[in-house]
C-alpha positions as CSV (number, residue, x, y, z in Angstrom):
1,M,-27.8,-44.9,-2.7
2,P,-27.5,-48.7,-2.4
3,T,-26.9,-50.0,1.1
4,Q,-25.1,-53.1,-0.2
5,P,-23.3,-54.1,-3.3
6,T,-25.0,-56.1,-6.0
7,A,-21.8,-58.0,-6.7
8,D,-20.6,-60.9,-4.4
9,P,-17.5,-59.6,-2.6
10,A,-16.2,-63.1,-2.5
11,R,-16.4,-63.4,-6.3
12,P,-14.3,-60.6,-7.9
13,P,-15.0,-59.9,-11.6
14,G,-12.6,-61.2,-14.2
15,V,-11.3,-58.3,-16.3
16,P,-8.8,-59.1,-19.1
17,G,-5.3,-57.7,-18.3
18,Y,-6.0,-57.2,-14.6
19,V,-5.8,-59.3,-11.4
20,T,-8.8,-58.3,-9.4
21,G,-8.5,-58.1,-5.6
22,R,-11.0,-57.1,-2.9
23,L,-14.1,-54.9,-3.1
24,L,-13.2,-51.3,-2.2
25,G,-16.6,-49.8,-2.3
26,F,-19.9,-49.4,-4.1
27,G,-22.4,-46.8,-5.1
28,A,-25.4,-46.1,-7.3
29,S,-23.4,-46.7,-10.5
30,G,-21.6,-49.9,-9.5
31,E,-18.7,-51.5,-7.5
32,V,-15.1,-50.5,-7.2
33,W,-12.5,-53.2,-6.9
34,A,-8.8,-53.2,-6.1
35,A,-6.6,-54.6,-8.9
36,T,-3.2,-54.8,-10.3
37,T,-2.1,-54.9,-13.9
38,E,-0.9,-58.3,-15.2
39,T,2.1,-56.8,-17.0
40,T,3.5,-54.4,-14.4
41,G,1.8,-55.1,-11.2
42,A,0.8,-51.5,-10.8
43,S,-2.1,-50.8,-8.5
44,V,-5.4,-49.6,-10.1
45,A,-9.1,-49.5,-9.2
46,L,-11.7,-51.1,-11.4
47,K,-15.1,-49.5,-11.5
48,V,-17.5,-52.1,-12.8
49,L,-20.5,-50.0,-13.9
50,R,-24.0,-51.3,-13.2
51,C,-25.3,-50.9,-16.7
52,A,-25.7,-54.3,-18.3
53,D,-29.4,-53.7,-19.0
54,G,-28.8,-50.3,-20.7
55,G,-30.9,-47.3,-20.0
56,A,-29.9,-44.4,-17.7
57,D,-27.0,-46.3,-16.1
58,A,-25.5,-47.2,-19.5
59,E,-25.8,-43.5,-20.5
60,A,-24.1,-42.5,-17.3
61,A,-21.3,-45.0,-18.0
62,V,-20.7,-43.6,-21.4
63,R,-20.8,-40.0,-20.1
64,E,-18.3,-40.7,-17.3
65,S,-15.8,-42.4,-19.5
66,A,-16.2,-39.6,-22.1
67,L,-15.8,-36.9,-19.5
68,L,-12.8,-38.5,-18.0
69,R,-11.1,-38.8,-21.4
70,R,-11.6,-35.0,-21.8
71,V,-10.1,-34.1,-18.5
72,D,-6.3,-34.3,-17.8
73,H,-5.7,-32.7,-14.4
74,P,-3.3,-33.9,-11.7
75,H,-6.0,-33.6,-9.1
76,V,-8.8,-35.4,-11.0
77,L,-9.0,-39.2,-10.6
78,R,-7.3,-40.3,-13.8
79,L,-9.0,-42.7,-16.3
80,I,-6.4,-45.3,-17.5
81,D,-8.5,-47.5,-19.7
82,V,-12.1,-48.6,-20.5
83,V,-12.6,-52.3,-20.8
84,E,-15.8,-54.0,-22.1
85,V,-16.5,-57.4,-20.3
86,G,-19.5,-59.0,-21.9
87,R,-22.3,-56.4,-21.5
88,Q,-20.5,-54.6,-18.7
89,T,-18.3,-51.5,-18.9
90,V,-15.3,-51.4,-16.6
91,L,-13.4,-48.1,-16.0
92,V,-9.8,-48.6,-15.0
93,L,-9.0,-45.7,-12.7
94,E,-6.0,-44.4,-10.8
95,R,-5.9,-46.0,-7.4
96,A,-6.5,-43.7,-4.5
97,G,-4.8,-45.7,-1.7
98,G,-5.2,-42.9,0.9
99,G,-8.9,-43.3,1.1
100,S,-11.5,-40.5,1.1
101,L,-11.7,-37.3,3.0
102,A,-14.9,-38.6,4.6
103,A,-13.1,-41.6,6.0
104,L,-10.1,-39.6,7.1
105,V,-12.1,-37.1,9.1
106,G,-14.3,-39.8,10.4
107,T,-11.2,-41.7,11.7
108,R,-8.9,-38.9,13.0
109,G,-11.2,-35.9,13.3
110,P,-11.1,-32.4,11.7
111,L,-8.0,-31.3,9.9
112,D,-5.7,-28.4,10.8
113,P,-6.1,-25.2,8.8
114,G,-2.8,-25.9,6.9
115,E,-4.0,-29.4,6.0
116,V,-7.4,-28.0,4.8
117,V,-5.5,-25.6,2.5
118,T,-3.5,-28.5,1.1
119,M,-6.7,-30.4,0.4
120,L,-8.9,-27.5,-0.8
121,T,-6.5,-25.7,-3.2
122,P,-6.0,-28.6,-5.6
123,I,-9.6,-29.5,-5.6
124,A,-10.6,-25.9,-6.4
125,S,-8.0,-25.9,-9.2
126,A,-9.5,-29.2,-10.6
127,L,-13.0,-27.6,-10.5
128,A,-11.7,-24.5,-12.3
129,D,-10.3,-26.8,-15.0
130,L,-13.7,-28.5,-15.3
131,H,-15.5,-25.2,-15.5
132,G,-13.1,-24.0,-18.1
133,R,-14.0,-27.0,-20.2
134,G,-17.7,-26.3,-19.9
135,L,-18.4,-28.9,-17.3
136,V,-19.7,-28.8,-13.8
137,H,-19.2,-31.6,-11.2
138,G,-22.4,-31.4,-9.3
139,D,-21.5,-33.6,-6.2
140,V,-18.4,-32.2,-4.6
141,S,-18.5,-33.9,-1.3
142,P,-16.2,-35.6,1.3
143,G,-16.8,-39.1,-0.2
144,N,-15.7,-37.8,-3.7
145,V,-12.4,-36.3,-2.5
146,L,-9.8,-39.1,-2.4
147,F,-6.1,-39.2,-1.6
148,A,-3.7,-40.9,-4.0
149,D,-0.8,-43.1,-2.9
150,D,1.5,-40.2,-3.1
151,G,-0.8,-38.1,-1.0
152,R,-2.4,-36.0,-3.7
153,P,-6.0,-35.0,-3.1
154,L,-8.1,-36.2,-6.1
155,L,-11.6,-35.2,-7.2
156,G,-13.5,-38.4,-8.2
157,D,-16.9,-39.4,-9.6
158,L,-17.3,-37.5,-12.7
159,G,-20.1,-39.8,-13.6
160,V,-22.5,-37.2,-12.3
161,A,-20.8,-34.3,-14.1
162,A,-22.9,-32.3,-16.6
163,L,-22.3,-29.9,-19.4
164,L,-22.5,-26.3,-18.3
165,G,-26.0,-24.9,-18.6
166,L,-27.7,-28.2,-19.3
167,P,-29.9,-30.0,-16.9
168,G,-28.3,-33.1,-15.5
169,D,-29.2,-36.1,-13.4
170,V,-27.3,-34.6,-10.5
171,H,-28.2,-35.4,-6.9
172,A,-25.7,-33.7,-4.6
173,T,-24.8,-35.3,-1.3
174,P,-27.1,-33.9,1.4
175,G,-25.5,-31.1,3.3
176,Y,-23.2,-30.2,0.4
177,G,-25.5,-29.2,-2.4
178,D,-26.1,-25.5,-3.2
179,P,-29.5,-24.5,-1.7
180,A,-29.8,-21.8,-4.3
181,S,-29.5,-24.2,-7.3
182,A,-32.6,-25.5,-9.1
183,V,-33.0,-29.2,-8.8
184,G,-31.1,-31.0,-11.6
185,V,-29.4,-27.8,-12.8
186,P,-25.8,-27.8,-11.6
187,S,-23.7,-24.7,-11.9
188,P,-20.1,-23.5,-11.3
189,A,-21.3,-21.4,-8.4
190,G,-23.0,-24.5,-7.0
191,D,-19.7,-26.4,-7.2
192,V,-18.0,-23.5,-5.3
193,Y,-20.7,-23.7,-2.6
194,S,-20.0,-27.5,-2.3
195,L,-16.2,-26.8,-2.2
196,A,-16.7,-24.4,0.7
197,A,-18.9,-26.9,2.4
198,L,-16.1,-29.3,2.0
199,G,-13.8,-26.9,3.8
200,W,-16.3,-26.4,6.6
201,F,-16.5,-30.2,7.0
202,A,-12.7,-30.6,7.1
203,L,-12.5,-27.9,9.8
204,T,-15.5,-28.9,11.9
205,G,-16.3,-32.6,11.1
206,Q,-19.8,-31.6,10.1
207,P,-21.4,-30.1,6.9
208,P,-22.4,-26.5,7.2
209,P,-25.9,-25.9,8.7
210,P,-28.4,-23.6,6.9
211,V,-27.3,-20.0,7.0
212,E,-29.9,-18.9,9.5
213,R,-28.5,-21.4,12.0
214,R,-24.8,-21.1,11.0
215,A,-22.4,-19.9,13.7
216,P,-19.2,-18.2,12.6
217,L,-16.3,-20.6,11.9
218,A,-14.2,-18.6,14.3
219,T,-16.6,-19.4,17.0
220,L,-16.9,-23.1,16.1
221,V,-13.1,-23.6,15.5
222,P,-11.2,-21.0,17.5
223,G,-7.8,-20.2,16.0
224,T,-8.9,-20.6,12.4
225,P,-7.1,-18.0,10.4
226,H,-9.4,-15.2,9.4
227,A,-8.5,-15.4,5.7
228,L,-9.5,-19.1,5.6
229,S,-12.8,-18.7,7.5
230,A,-13.7,-15.6,5.5
231,L,-13.1,-17.4,2.2
232,V,-15.2,-20.4,3.3
233,E,-18.0,-18.3,4.6
234,A,-18.1,-16.0,1.6
235,S,-18.2,-19.0,-0.7
236,L,-21.2,-20.3,1.2
237,D,-23.1,-17.1,0.5
238,R,-26.8,-17.7,-0.3
239,V,-26.5,-15.6,-3.4
240,P,-24.5,-17.5,-6.1
241,G,-23.3,-14.3,-7.8
242,R,-21.5,-13.2,-4.7
243,R,-19.3,-16.3,-4.5
244,P,-15.8,-16.4,-5.9
245,S,-15.0,-18.5,-8.9
246,A,-13.3,-21.8,-8.4
247,A,-10.1,-20.3,-9.8
248,A,-10.3,-17.5,-7.4
249,F,-11.0,-19.9,-4.5
250,A,-7.9,-21.9,-5.4
251,V,-5.5,-19.0,-5.1
252,A,-7.2,-17.4,-2.1
253,S,-7.0,-20.7,-0.3
254,F,-3.4,-21.1,-1.2
255,D,-2.7,-17.6,0.0
256,A,-4.8,-17.8,3.2
257,V,-2.7,-20.2,5.3
258,P,0.8,-21.8,4.8
259,A,0.0,-25.3,3.5
260,V,1.2,-28.4,5.4
261,P,1.0,-32.0,4.4
262,V,-2.2,-33.9,5.3
263,R,-1.5,-36.5,7.9
264,L,-3.1,-39.6,6.5
265,V,-4.0,-42.5,8.7
266,P,-5.4,-46.0,8.0
267,T,-9.1,-45.6,7.4
268,D,-10.1,-49.0,6.1
269,P,-9.8,-51.8,8.7
270,T,-10.2,-54.4,6.0
271,A,-7.2,-53.3,4.0
272,A,-4.1,-55.4,3.7
273,A,-1.0,-53.9,5.2
274,A,0.6,-53.4,1.8
275,E,-2.4,-51.2,0.7
276,V,-2.3,-48.8,3.7
277,V,-1.0,-45.3,3.0
278,T,-0.1,-43.7,6.3
279,H,1.0,-40.3,7.4
280,R,4.6,-41.5,7.1
281,L,4.3,-41.6,3.3
282,R,2.5,-38.3,3.2
283,A,5.1,-36.6,5.3
284,A,7.5,-37.0,2.3
285,V,5.2,-35.1,0.0
286,T,5.5,-31.3,0.3
287,P,2.8,-28.9,-1.0
288,A,3.9,-26.8,-4.0
289,P,5.7,-23.7,-2.6
290,A,5.9,-20.4,-4.3
291,P,8.5,-20.6,-5.6
292,R,11.0,-21.7,-2.8
293,E,9.5,-21.1,0.5
294,R,5.8,-20.3,1.2
295,P,5.8,-16.9,2.9
296,R,3.3,-16.2,5.7
297,R,0.9,-13.6,4.7
298,R,-1.0,-11.1,6.9
299,W,-4.3,-11.0,5.1
300,W,-6.3,-7.9,4.6
301,R,-8.7,-7.5,7.4
302,H,-11.8,-6.2,5.6
303,P,-14.1,-9.2,4.9
304,L,-14.6,-8.0,1.3
305,L,-10.9,-8.1,0.6
306,A,-10.3,-11.3,2.4
307,V,-12.1,-13.7,0.0
308,G,-11.0,-15.4,-3.2
309,A,-12.7,-13.8,-6.1
310,V,-12.6,-10.3,-4.7
311,A,-9.3,-10.1,-2.9
312,L,-8.0,-7.5,-5.2
313,V,-7.4,-10.3,-7.6
314,L,-4.9,-9.9,-10.3
315,A,-6.7,-11.1,-13.4
316,G,-9.8,-12.9,-12.9
317,G,-10.0,-13.6,-9.2
318,A,-7.0,-15.8,-9.0
319,T,-4.7,-14.2,-6.6
320,A,-4.6,-12.0,-3.6
321,A,-1.9,-9.7,-5.1
322,L,-2.8,-6.9,-7.5
323,V,0.2,-6.1,-9.5
324,A,1.3,-2.6,-9.8
325,T,4.3,-0.4,-9.1
326,G,5.0,2.4,-6.7
327,D,6.3,3.1,-3.2
328,A,4.2,2.1,-0.2
329,G,1.5,4.7,0.4
330,S,1.9,6.6,-2.9
331,S,-1.0,7.3,-5.2
332,P,-1.2,5.3,-8.5
333,P,0.0,7.2,-11.5
334,P,-2.6,8.7,-13.9
335,V,-4.2,6.4,-16.5
336,A,-2.7,8.4,-19.3
337,E,0.8,7.4,-18.0
338,A,0.0,3.7,-17.9
339,A,-1.2,2.6,-21.3
340,P,-0.8,-1.2,-22.1
341,P,2.6,-1.8,-23.7
342,D,3.0,-2.7,-27.3
343,A,2.7,-6.5,-27.9
344,V,6.1,-6.8,-29.5
345,A,7.7,-6.0,-26.2
346,D,8.8,-8.6,-23.7
347,P,5.6,-9.6,-21.9
348,A,7.3,-9.1,-18.5
349,S,7.5,-5.4,-19.3
350,A,3.7,-5.3,-19.4
351,V,3.1,-6.2,-15.8
352,A,3.8,-2.8,-14.2
353,P,1.7,-0.7,-16.7
354,L,-1.2,-3.1,-16.5
355,S,-1.2,-3.1,-12.7
356,E,-1.0,0.7,-12.7
357,L,-4.2,0.7,-14.7
358,R,-5.9,-1.6,-12.3
359,A,-4.7,0.3,-9.2
360,R,-6.1,3.5,-10.7
361,A,-9.5,1.8,-11.1
362,Y,-9.7,0.8,-7.5
363,A,-8.5,4.2,-6.3
364,T,-11.1,6.1,-8.4
365,G,-14.0,3.6,-8.8
366,D,-13.8,4.0,-12.6
367,S,-14.1,0.8,-14.6
368,A,-12.5,2.2,-17.7
369,P,-8.9,1.3,-16.7
370,L,-10.0,-2.3,-16.0
371,T,-11.2,-2.7,-19.6
372,A,-7.9,-1.3,-20.8
373,A,-5.9,-3.7,-18.6
374,N,-7.8,-7.0,-19.0
375,A,-8.8,-9.0,-22.1
376,E,-12.4,-8.6,-23.1
377,G,-14.6,-11.5,-21.8
378,S,-11.7,-12.9,-19.7
379,P,-12.0,-14.3,-16.2
380,A,-9.7,-11.4,-15.2
381,L,-12.0,-8.7,-16.3
382,A,-15.1,-10.4,-14.9
383,A,-13.4,-10.7,-11.4
384,D,-12.1,-7.1,-11.5
385,L,-15.4,-5.7,-12.5
386,S,-17.1,-7.8,-9.8
387,L,-14.8,-6.5,-7.1
388,L,-15.1,-2.9,-8.3
389,A,-18.9,-3.3,-8.1
390,D,-18.7,-4.7,-4.6
391,L,-16.5,-1.8,-3.5
392,G,-19.0,0.6,-5.1
393,A,-21.9,-1.0,-3.4
394,R,-20.1,-0.5,-0.1
395,D,-19.3,3.1,-1.0
396,L,-15.6,2.4,-0.9
397,V,-12.4,3.3,-2.8
398,L,-8.9,2.2,-1.9
399,E,-6.9,5.3,-1.2
400,G,-3.1,5.2,-1.4
401,L,-3.1,1.6,-2.9
402,S,0.4,0.7,-4.1
403,F,2.4,-2.4,-5.1
404,D,6.0,-3.4,-5.2
405,V,6.5,-5.8,-8.1
406,S,9.7,-8.0,-8.1
407,Q,11.0,-11.2,-9.6
408,V,9.1,-10.8,-12.8
409,A,10.0,-13.7,-15.1
410,V,8.5,-15.0,-18.3
411,I,7.7,-18.7,-18.0
412,D,6.7,-19.2,-21.7
413,S,5.5,-17.1,-24.6
414,H,4.0,-18.2,-27.8
415,D,2.5,-15.9,-30.4
416,D,-0.3,-14.0,-28.6
417,Q,-0.1,-15.8,-25.3
418,A,2.4,-15.7,-22.4
419,R,2.7,-16.8,-18.8
420,V,4.6,-14.6,-16.4
421,R,5.5,-15.3,-12.8
422,V,5.5,-12.2,-10.5
423,T,6.0,-11.5,-6.8
424,V,4.1,-8.6,-5.3
425,V,4.1,-6.8,-2.0
426,T,0.9,-4.8,-1.4
427,G,1.6,-1.5,0.3
428,A,-0.4,-0.1,3.2
429,H,-3.5,1.8,2.1
430,R,-6.9,3.0,3.4
431,Q,-10.5,2.1,2.7
432,V,-12.3,5.4,2.2
433,R,-16.0,6.2,1.9
434,T,-16.7,8.0,-1.4
435,S,-19.7,9.8,0.0
436,D,-18.0,11.7,2.8
437,G,-14.3,10.9,2.6
438,S,-14.2,9.2,6.0
439,V,-11.6,6.5,6.5
440,V,-13.2,3.1,7.2
441,A,-10.1,1.1,7.8
442,D,-6.3,1.2,7.6
443,V,-5.0,-1.8,5.7
444,P,-1.4,-2.9,6.6
445,A,1.2,-3.9,4.0
446,S,1.3,-7.6,3.0
447,D,4.0,-10.1,2.9
448,P,5.2,-11.1,-0.7
449,V,2.8,-13.1,-2.7
450,T,3.8,-15.0,-5.9
451,S,1.4,-15.8,-8.8
452,V,1.4,-16.6,-12.5
453,L,-0.3,-14.3,-14.9
454,R,-1.6,-15.5,-18.2
455,L,-1.4,-12.6,-20.7
456,A,-3.0,-12.3,-24.1
457,V,-2.5,-9.9,-27.0
458,V,-5.6,-7.8,-27.7
459,D,-5.5,-5.1,-30.3
460,G,-1.7,-5.2,-30.4
461,A,-1.1,-4.9,-26.7
462,W,-0.7,-7.3,-23.8
463,R,-3.7,-7.7,-21.5
464,V,-4.3,-9.8,-18.4
465,A,-6.5,-12.9,-19.2
466,E,-6.2,-15.0,-16.1
467,V,-4.2,-15.5,-12.9
468,L,-3.0,-19.0,-12.0
469,P,-1.6,-20.5,-8.8
470,P,2.2,-20.6,-8.7
471,T,3.8,-23.4,-10.5
472,P,6.2,-25.6,-8.6
């Protein structure tokens, strides 16, 4: 990483169509300058890529601009334009006037748990979007998480992103890279590790130490809600296959603690007053509720059930609410009474039968109902089977599991796809050892949790394909 810019800060570059201001920062790939558009005066950032002599830097520039053109997510730093100036490539990017997470924590100290959720959930959602496009980021770190002028957290620096499964020139920031990843081979699980390290940093002010020297978060930061600390620690698991997916992390994070606005403070002493985004601006930005008021949730106490990808996820590790019907404490109905509904029916009518199938699977340890409830090859099925395997490895079933589904509403439905919003209350149940029938834990009922299900038609019936965070 360069210790000083190659460009002269007193001589901003001339870029047609833009009025260039001061130097904002620099890195291995070039310098970033503040700018405004000549036509509208809108604030942007100009990333002047250090690639005039071709070679690897030129390839990185082409890759970054190509990747940014493929990605359209509200929490990924947006590419506005690409301008060629002589032999240099300039990326015109959304301006992140709130500075970086690294600068924010360095200036005001660790964030509160509710602020951490406000930051982590959208970044996890952005990573899930990248992973769904066959991309991995490879350097999720405090310096690459920025805050927009409206307070949105943004994931930046896709210049190091790589196609899934292909070696990439990825050098993760020390302290945030996955220790289980082979050098130069990024992975979605590695991004999740880095995401959890980001949460650890936001809560403690330091990256997580190696696992053998890592104290529990609850010890380091007393008062951290169990659901949040369990999610972060599970996502830092040394075994990549035991970590949740980014989609699961997003919803588990959202569900762990009521989100509160991040209190931004000035982090750049060289910034002009007009550029500074303070906590007063951010206070006007509210995190997306579900759907009117974010309910407090008493999270399940068992560590296995408190983390994102395995929190009895409804469809692919994306929510902490498993949809089903029945009174609290009652046993799930037999599988034969809960076949997936015919696809011609209203997709909302599929929610209860599908959740009955899934509840039956967790009560019996049988995977067959899961393959009947979820689309083959879907994130939903993968997450459900992963959780069932984890329960089996711990010799557990969930006796008396029940769910109260309400406020089921179709958001949209097109041919063989639909999105359905649903609110679920998980009834009290027991964790029981299958070997001897002993009760391991009594799990209390939850508060209502709202999520969005993506359903797909498979063999003439609605199946769960994915669970998404609640839409505003």
